[in-house]
C-alpha positions in Angstrom: -24.4 -33.2 6.6 -24.4 -36.5 4.0 -22.8 -39.9 4.8 -22.1 -41.4 1.5 -20.1 -44.7 1.8 -17.2 -43.8 4.3 -17.4 -40.3 3.2 -18.9 -37.5 5.4 -20.3 -34.2 3.0 -21.7 -31.2 4.1 -24.7 -29.2 2.4 -23.9 -25.3 2.3 -26.7 -22.9 1.9 -25.9 -19.8 0.4 -28.4 -16.6 1.2 -28.4 -13.2 0.4 -27.5 -10.9 3.3 -29.5 -8.1 2.9 -32.7 -10.6 1.7 -32.4 -13.7 3.4 -33.0 -14.8 -0.5 -31.7 -18.4 -1.0 -29.2 -17.8 -3.8 -27.4 -21.3 -3.8 -27.4 -24.5 -2.6 -24.1 -27.1 -2.7 -24.6 -30.4 -1.9 -21.6 -32.9 -1.0 -19.4 -30.6 -0.1 -16.1 -32.1 1.3 -15.4 -31.2 4.9 -11.4 -30.0 4.1 -13.1 -27.5 1.8 -12.0 -24.3 2.4 -14.3 -21.0 2.2 -12.1 -20.1 -0.9 -13.8 -23.6 -2.8 -17.4 -22.6 -1.6 -16.9 -18.6 -3.4 -15.5 -20.7 -6.3 -18.5 -22.7 -6.4 -21.2 -19.8 -5.4 -19.8 -18.5 -9.0 -20.1 -21.5 -11.4 -24.1 -20.4 -11.0 -23.5 -16.5 -10.1 -20.7 -15.4 -12.6 -21.3 -11.6 -12.2 -19.9 -12.5 -8.5 -16.3 -13.9 -8.9 -15.0 -14.9 -5.7 -12.9 -11.5 -4.8 -16.0 -9.7 -4.7 -18.1 -12.5 -2.2 -17.9 -11.8 1.6 -19.1 -14.9 3.2 -20.5 -14.7 6.5 -22.3 -17.0 9.1 -24.3 -14.4 10.5 -25.4 -11.0 8.3 -23.9 -8.7 10.7 -21.3 -10.9 11.3 -17.0 -10.9 10.4 -16.4 -12.0 6.9 -15.0 -15.9 6.9 -11.1 -15.9 6.0 -10.7 -18.0 3.1 -8.4 -20.3 4.3 -11.1 -21.2 6.6 -12.1 -24.8 6.5 -15.3 -25.7 6.3 -15.8 -29.0 9.3 -13.5 -26.0 11.6 -16.6 -23.7 11.3 -19.5 -23.4 14.0 -21.8 -24.9 11.7 -24.6 -28.1 11.6 -26.0 -30.6 9.5 -26.4 -27.4 6.8 -24.1 -25.0 6.9 -25.9 -22.0 6.3 -23.5 -18.8 5.0 -24.4 -15.3 4.1 -23.0 -13.3 1.3 -22.6 -9.9 0.5 -21.4 -8.1 -2.4 -18.3 -6.5 -2.0 -18.7 -4.3 -5.9 -15.7 -4.3 -8.3 -12.3 -5.3 -7.2 -8.8 -4.7 -8.4 -5.8 -6.5 -7.6 -3.1 -4.8 -5.2 -0.8 -4.8 -8.5 -3.4 -2.7 -10.5 -4.1 -0.7 -7.5 -0.3 0.9 -6.7 0.0 1.3 -10.4 -3.1 3.6 -11.1 -1.9 5.2 -7.5 1.8 6.2 -8.6 1.5 5.7 -12.3 -1.1 9.7 -11.9 1.6 11.5 -9.6 4.5 10.7 -11.9 2.5 12.0 -15.0 0.8 15.2 -13.4 3.5 16.2 -12.0 5.6 16.7 -15.2 2.5 18.2 -16.7 3.0 21.2 -14.6 7.4 21.2 -15.2 6.5 21.6 -18.6 4.1 24.3 -18.2 1.2 23.1 -20.9 -1.2 25.4 -21.2 -4.2 26.5 -19.2 -2.2 25.8 -15.6 -0.4 29.1 -15.7 -0.8 32.2 -18.1 -0.6 31.8 -21.6 2.5 33.5 -21.8 4.4 31.2 -20.0 3.6 28.3 -21.5 6.0 25.6 -22.3 8.6 27.9 -21.3 10.8 26.4 -17.8 12.1 27.9 -15.0 15.2 29.2 -14.3 15.7 28.1 -11.0 17.7 25.0 -10.6 15.9 23.7 -7.8 13.0 23.6 -9.7 14.7 20.9 -12.8 16.0 19.0 -9.3 12.7 18.5 -7.8 11.4 17.6 -10.5 13.9 15.1 -11.0 13.9 14.0 -7.6 10.0 13.5 -7.6 9.9 11.4 -11.2 12.9 9.2 -9.6 10.4 8.6 -6.9 7.4 7.3 -8.4 8.9 5.8 -11.6 10.9 3.7 -8.5 7.4 3.0 -6.9 6.6 1.4 -10.3 9.7 -0.6 -10.8 9.1 -1.9 -7.1 5.0 -3.0 -7.8 6.2 -4.5 -11.1 9.2 -6.0 -9.9 10.1 -6.2 -5.9 6.9 -6.9 -4.3 5.0 -9.5 -3.4 1.1 -9.0 -3.4 -1.4 -11.1 -1.6 -4.3 -12.5 -3.0 -6.6 -9.9 -2.1 -7.4 -7.2 -3.6 -9.5 -3.3 -3.3 -13.0 -1.8 -3.9 -13.2 0.6 -7.1 -14.8 2.8 -5.0 -11.5 2.7 -2.6 -9.5 3.0 -5.8 -10.7 5.9 -7.0 -10.3 7.7 -3.7 -7.2 7.0 -3.3 -6.3 8.4 -6.8 -7.8 11.3 -5.6 -5.6 11.6 -2.9 -2.1 10.8 -5.0 -3.0 12.4 -7.6 -4.6 15.9 -6.4 -1.7 16.3 -3.8 0.7 15.8 -6.9 -0.9 18.2 -8.8 -1.2 20.9 -5.4 2.7 20.6 -4.7 3.6 20.7 -8.6 1.3 23.9 -8.9 3.6 26.0 -6.4 7.1 24.5 -7.2 6.6 24.9 -11.0 4.9 28.2 -10.6 6.5 30.9 -12.9 6.5 33.2 -9.1 7.6 30.2 -7.3 10.7 31.7 -5.4 13.3 29.1 -4.6 15.4 28.4 -1.4 18.5 30.2 -0.5 21.5 28.5 -2.5 23.7 29.0 0.6 22.0 27.4 3.7 24.9 26.4 5.7 28.1 27.9 7.4 31.4 27.6 5.1 28.9 28.0 1.9 28.3 24.4 1.7 25.2 24.1 -0.9 22.1 23.4 1.6 19.9 22.4 -1.5 23.5 19.5 -2.7 22.8 18.5 1.0 19.2 17.7 1.1 19.6 16.1 -2.1 22.2 13.3 -0.7 20.2 12.9 1.8 16.8 12.1 0.2 18.7 9.7 -2.4 20.3 7.6 0.4 16.9 7.6 2.2 15.7 6.4 -1.3 18.4 3.4 -2.0 17.2 2.6 2.2 13.6 2.5 1.2 14.9 -0.1 -1.8 16.8 -2.1 0.7 14.5 -2.5 2.8 11.8 -3.9 0.3 14.3 -6.0 -1.1 15.0 -7.6 2.4 10.8 -8.2 3.0 10.6 -9.6 -0.7 13.6 -12.0 0.6 11.9 -13.3 3.4 10.6 -15.7 2.4 13.0 -16.6 -0.7 13.8 -19.8 0.5 10.5 -21.3 0.0 9.4 -21.6 3.5 6.0 -20.6 4.6 6.5 -20.3 8.0 6.0 -16.7 9.4 9.0 -14.7 10.9 9.7 -11.2 11.2 11.9 -9.1 9.0 15.9 -9.0 10.7 18.9 -6.6 9.6 21.3 -8.3 6.6 24.7 -7.6 5.7 23.3 -4.3 3.8 24.2 -1.8 6.4 20.4 0.0 5.2 18.5 -2.4 6.6 20.4 -2.5 10.1 17.9 0.1 10.9 15.4 -2.9 11.8 17.6 -2.9 14.7 15.9 -0.1 15.9 12.3 -0.1 14.1 10.1 -2.8 13.1 9.2 -0.9 9.2 11.9 1.6 8.6 10.8 1.6 5.0 7.9 3.9 6.4 11.1 5.5 8.3 13.3 6.0 4.9 10.3 7.4 3.2 9.2 10.1 5.4 12.5 10.9 5.2 12.9 11.2 1.9 9.6 13.8 2.2 11.7 15.4 4.9 14.5 16.5 2.4 12.2 16.9 -0.1 10.2 19.6 1.9 13.8 21.3 2.9 14.7 21.7 -0.3 11.9 23.2 -2.4 10.4 25.1 1.1 7.1 24.5 0.1 4.4 25.0 2.2 1.8 22.0 0.2 4.8 19.8 0.3 4.9 20.3 4.3 1.7 19.4 4.5 1.7 16.5 2.6 4.8 15.2 4.9 2.9 15.6 7.3 0.0 13.8 6.3 2.4 11.0 5.2 3.9 10.9 8.7 0.6 10.4 10.5 -1.3 7.7 7.7 2.8 5.7 8.3 3.1 6.0 11.9 -0.9 4.7 12.1 0.3 2.4 9.8 3.6 1.2 11.6 2.3 0.8 15.0 -0.3 -1.9 13.7 2.5 -3.6 12.5 4.7 -3.2 15.2 1.8 -4.6 17.2 1.3 -7.7 15.3 5.0 -8.6 15.3 4.7 -8.1 19.2 2.1 -10.6 19.3 2.8 -13.3 16.8 6.5 -13.5 18.0 7.5 -13.9 21.4 11.0 -13.5 20.8 10.5 -10.0 18.7 13.2 -7.6 19.7 11.6 -5.3 23.1 14.3 -2.4 21.7 12.6 -2.0 18.4 10.0 0.8 17.8 7.5 1.3 15.2 9.1 4.1 13.2 11.2 6.2 14.9 14.0 5.0 16.7 13.7 5.4 20.7 10.6 7.8 20.4 7.3 6.4 18.6 
């Protein structure tokens, strides 16, 4: 720590977390500098380590420091010693979601149009005679097109990133399941569900379509509400609440209604197609979104003392 005139400065030593080799020594670092500022200084001397792929720690095996942590508030001495770990190539959240969603959209269409070599060559570029197959394709295409539009125009992402290796894994999950579903639903031997599932000759497939579209609209409404949560420019954190839009009234009962609506979409799609791979995919979606919803619900409950006690995580009054 140096006193220059009336100013107080820190010295920051950055070591490799694995080899303990000194990679950088920063002199005259202001006390109000953040970890993000230190990453930027380190980047100047090591251009291949851009800030997003750096993890700075006070202990080689400790927890990574947050970008908004302030240097003078950290438990450091005269010379702050930090350890850097390379997180590998990173991509921003917008690119992550675009990569995850564009694959299922295109993959499903390839099977729907029966591109050669997916099925027997005699079925190449033929179309199914079952209306439910075309309806399923329209619903699937709409779902992922909506996700892409929301990613570009609705969602607000932090400056966080995801490691490239994780993106490959996630894309394999989304793209792979999409291909698996599409293969069976668009197969020439696919047997559609009965057209009349309910008494009174009401078309069960059309009922599923109606519920699916309502869930899509509800999901979009929740995303808009979350996007507008800080629309007034306030930087204070608030928990989401119902608005005048009836689709947001599910906030009265659950913390993550966007997940509730998403599960509703896939349950409707499962009943519409009556396809076992779709049912398995829906189950996996429900399990994963329940985990995410529980995490957010606990975070809201801890952070806000006035958080509504009636709310559950994802299923009203149950879960």
